[in-house]
C-alpha positions as CSV (number, residue, x, y, z in Angstrom):
1,M,0.0,0.0,0.0
2,L,2.5,2.6,1.1
3,G,6.1,3.4,0.1
4,K,9.2,1.3,0.5
5,G,10.8,3.7,3.0
6,Q,9.8,5.0,6.4
7,Q,6.2,5.8,7.3
8,V,6.4,9.3,8.8
9,G,3.4,10.7,10.6
10,Y,2.2,14.3,10.8
11,V,-0.3,15.4,13.5
12,R,-1.5,19.0,14.0
13,V,-3.9,20.4,16.5
14,S,-4.8,24.1,16.6
15,S,-3.8,24.8,20.2
16,A,-1.6,23.5,23.0
17,D,-4.5,22.2,25.1
18,Q,-6.0,20.0,22.3
19,K,-5.3,16.3,22.4
20,V,-3.5,14.5,19.6
21,E,-4.5,11.0,20.5
22,R,-7.4,10.8,18.1
23,Q,-5.1,11.4,15.2
24,L,-2.4,9.2,16.6
25,Q,-4.5,6.1,17.1
26,E,-4.8,5.2,13.4
27,L,-1.1,6.0,12.6
28,R,1.2,3.1,12.1
29,V,4.5,5.0,11.6
30,D,8.2,4.9,12.3
31,R,8.3,8.5,13.5
32,V,5.7,11.3,14.2
33,F,6.0,15.1,14.0
34,V,3.4,17.0,16.0
35,D,2.5,20.7,15.7
36,R,0.3,22.5,18.2
37,V,-0.5,25.5,16.1
38,S,-3.0,26.8,13.6
39,G,-3.0,25.4,10.1
40,K,-3.5,28.9,8.5
41,D,-0.2,28.5,6.7
42,A,2.7,26.1,6.2
43,D,5.1,28.0,8.5
44,R,4.9,25.4,11.3
45,P,8.1,24.2,13.0
46,Q,7.4,20.5,13.0
47,L,5.9,20.5,9.5
48,Q,9.1,22.1,8.3
49,E,11.2,19.6,10.2
50,L,9.1,16.8,8.7
51,L,9.6,18.1,5.1
52,K,13.4,18.2,5.7
53,Y,13.4,14.8,7.3
54,V,11.6,12.7,4.6
55,R,13.5,11.1,1.8
56,D,12.8,9.4,-1.5
57,G,10.7,6.3,-0.8
58,D,9.2,7.6,2.4
59,T,5.5,8.2,3.0
60,I,4.0,11.1,4.9
61,V,0.9,9.8,6.7
62,A,-1.7,12.3,8.1
63,H,-5.1,11.7,9.6
64,S,-6.7,14.1,7.2
65,M,-5.7,16.7,4.5
66,C,-6.9,19.5,6.8
67,R,-4.3,18.5,9.3
68,L,-1.6,19.1,6.8
69,A,-2.9,22.3,5.4
70,R,-6.0,24.5,5.7
71,N,-5.1,26.5,2.6
72,V,-5.6,24.8,-0.8
73,D,-2.5,26.5,-2.3
74,D,-0.3,25.2,0.6
75,L,-1.7,21.7,0.3
76,R,-1.2,21.5,-3.4
77,R,2.3,22.9,-3.1
78,I,3.3,20.5,-0.4
79,V,1.9,17.5,-2.2
80,Q,3.6,18.5,-5.5
81,Q,7.0,19.3,-4.0
82,Q,7.1,16.1,-2.0
83,T,5.9,13.8,-4.7
84,Q,8.5,15.3,-7.0
85,R,11.1,14.3,-4.5
86,G,9.8,10.7,-4.5
87,V,7.9,11.1,-1.2
88,R,4.3,9.7,-1.1
89,L,1.5,11.3,0.9
90,H,-1.3,9.3,2.4
91,F,-4.4,10.8,4.1
92,L,-6.2,8.3,6.2
93,K,-9.6,9.9,6.5
94,E,-9.9,10.5,2.8
95,N,-8.2,7.2,2.0
96,L,-6.1,8.9,-0.7
97,T,-2.4,8.4,-1.5
98,F,-0.5,10.8,-3.7
99,T,2.6,9.5,-5.5
100,G,3.3,12.0,-8.3
101,Q,1.7,9.5,-10.8
102,D,-1.7,10.7,-9.8
103,S,-4.8,10.6,-12.0
104,P,-6.8,13.7,-12.9
105,M,-9.5,12.5,-10.5
106,A,-7.0,12.3,-7.6
107,N,-5.8,15.8,-8.4
108,L,-9.4,17.0,-8.5
109,M,-10.1,15.4,-5.1
110,L,-7.0,17.1,-3.7
111,S,-8.2,20.5,-4.9
112,I,-11.8,20.0,-3.8
113,L,-11.0,18.7,-0.3
114,G,-8.3,21.3,0.1
115,S,-10.8,24.0,-0.8
116,I,-13.3,22.6,1.8
117,A,-10.6,22.8,4.5
118,Q,-9.8,26.4,3.5
119,F,-13.6,27.2,3.5
120,E,-14.0,25.8,7.0
121,R,-11.1,27.9,8.3
122,E,-12.6,31.0,6.8
123,L,-16.0,30.2,8.4
124,I,-14.3,29.8,11.8
125,R,-12.6,33.1,11.5
126,E,-15.8,34.8,10.4
127,R,-17.7,33.4,13.4
128,Q,-14.9,34.5,15.7
129,R,-15.0,38.1,14.3
130,E,-18.8,38.2,14.7
131,G,-18.5,36.9,18.3
132,I,-15.9,39.4,19.2
133,A,-18.0,42.3,17.7
134,L,-21.0,41.1,19.8
135,A,-18.9,40.8,22.9
136,K,-17.6,44.4,22.4
137,Q,-21.1,45.7,22.0
138,R,-22.0,44.1,25.3
139,G,-18.8,45.5,26.9
140,V,-17.5,42.1,27.9
141,Y,-14.7,41.7,25.4
142,R,-11.3,42.3,26.9
143,G,-9.0,41.0,24.1
144,R,-6.1,38.7,24.5
145,R,-4.3,38.6,27.8
146,K,-1.1,40.6,27.8
147,A,2.1,38.5,27.5
148,L,3.9,40.7,30.0
149,S,2.8,42.7,33.0
150,A,3.5,46.4,32.9
151,E,6.5,45.9,35.2
152,R,8.0,43.2,33.1
153,A,7.4,45.2,29.9
154,S,9.2,48.1,31.5
155,A,12.1,45.8,32.5
156,L,12.3,44.5,29.0
157,R,12.5,48.0,27.5
158,E,15.3,48.9,30.0
159,R,17.3,45.8,29.1
160,V,17.0,46.6,25.4
161,A,18.0,50.2,26.0
162,A,21.0,48.9,28.0
163,G,22.1,46.9,24.9
164,G,20.7,43.5,25.6
165,R,20.3,41.2,22.6
166,K,16.7,41.1,21.5
167,S,16.7,37.4,20.6
168,D,18.2,36.5,24.1
169,L,15.7,38.8,25.8
170,A,12.8,37.3,24.0
171,K,13.8,33.8,25.2
172,E,14.4,35.0,28.7
173,F,11.0,36.7,28.9
174,G,9.2,33.8,27.2
175,I,7.9,35.8,24.3
176,S,8.5,35.7,20.5
177,R,10.7,38.3,18.9
178,E,7.6,39.8,17.2
179,T,6.0,40.3,20.6
180,L,9.2,41.9,21.9
181,Y,9.1,44.3,19.0
182,Q,5.5,45.1,19.7
183,Y,6.3,46.0,23.3
184,L,9.2,48.2,22.0
185,R,6.8,50.1,19.7
186,R,4.3,50.9,22.4
């Protein structure tokens, strides 16, 4: 059924508190890469590691296409790039395998199912925006919790002004570099 090389699993959940077990129980793989981030784009640490790791003859196994990508362009690009390298992709839920020797029907299914995943993501975002707007009208929306207290933000600015390396400070304060720059702009 699958390739002659390793079976390499990919699991993605949208947040750190979601469970991966549902996706893992069907996977029979040699190694698994797990991301706990949104599928809005392909810039995910474990996905990138997986794509570097797999070799000709390996098979990437994912529970569903929407776990690999929630954007049809990303999905098609990943499938095309990997199959050109001799890597197969197998999606359990859809029971589809892509090898690079795919039929027009398989490519149509990839595009249709990828479009549905993208549509679902856009609906989720739309509902979220509507919910936030209603909460703001009721005066109950407070926004995202601040990453740093006012005191820690002040200490961060002082350390940057004193010449501290921003990448080191971001790690020390437990924030991303982008968040660090947002605090410096305020």
